[in-house]
Residue, then its C-alpha position, 0 to 999 in steps of 0.5 A: m667667402k671671407e677668410k679669417e685673419p691668420h693666426k698669430y704665433p708667439y715666435f717670429t723669426n727675423a725673416l718673417l718679421g721682414f716679410f710682414f713689413l714687405v706685406i705692409c709696404t706692398n699692400f699684398s693681401f692675405s685674402k683672396p676673393m672667392n665669388d666664383t666657386n667653379f674650382l670646387n667642381n670634381k672635388i670630394i672634401p670632408e666637411s671638417i676641412l671644407k673651409e681650408v681646402t676651399i681657400a687653398l683651391s681658390h688659388y689654383p684655377e688651373l685645377e678647376d677641372t681636375p678631379i681631386e679627393f681629399k681623404f683622411k687616413s689613420n696614419i701616413k708615414r713621416s708625413f702629415m699630407q701626401a698628394q698622389p695620382r689615382f693608381m688606375d689613372l696613372f697611364k691615362n691622358k694627363k688631362k684625365r688623371a684624378y688625384f688624392v690628397m691623403i691627410s693623416e688624422s694624426v701624425t707623430i714626429e718623434d714624441e709629439v703627436f699632432t691632429v688636424a683639429e690642433v693645427p691652426s687654420d692658416v697652417l692647414i691651408g698652407w699645408i694643403g696649398h703645398e700638396l696642391g703644388h705637388i699636383m701642379d707638378y704631377r699633371e705635367r708628367s706622363g705615367i712613366n715619368m710618374v713611376v720614375f718620380g716615385i722611385r727617385y723620391m723613395f731613394s734619393k734625398g736630393f730628388i726629395k729636396e727638388a720635389e718639395r721645393a718645387a711644390d713650395t714654389y708652385a704654392v708661393n707663385h699662386g699667391m700662397g706665400l703667407y700661408i706657406l710661411a705660417t706652416k713653416d713657422f708652426i714647425l720651425n718655432h714649435a718648442n717640442l720638436s727637435d733640432v734634427y727634425k727642424n733641420r730636415i725641414k730647413r734642408l728640404y724645403l724653401s726657407p722663409e728668406e727664399i719665399m720672401v724673394l719669390v713673393d717680392e718677384l711676383h709682386h714686381l711682375e704684377e706691377d709690370 
């Protein structure tokens, strides 16, 4: 399966322009060959987002045997997507745990309403890749640790930042840097979103500059 050329946005920060220059110089590829589709085993995926989920999953071979169901919900509070373990599996052996990726059919941020159909494909791939980064984090945690994780996420802004930046880092280290940048560009350069919301995203998630550094480090590791 060959991916389409990523959507081009009308607004680019200097950091993004610098990143694309880095891409050209290092021959970093947005595309990823998908001759082997074993990573779709044990996955339940709605047809409407099959392409985007397939591309995102192709970057996470470690999740090949992990059961994951992608489900639409009418609304997820303050979020577009949310990854979580299946409750009945919480205290099972970590290797036998199943997960959900909940996807809101629409999300309201202040007075702006987004639906899945309105989100560009590469942005959606980046969003899914971020949630799979959360699952990579979860699969290393015990059931008790997951309970503590949930409590801390509810009450600690510092812990939210730690968890979201970890998910971003997993995604970037799995070759999804361009998709994560596309998602951030979609949010940070969206004219109808307030500075309050954009500043929250800047505060809790990796910045484009930090993503560029991670991608550059990853490229050098591949060269060694």
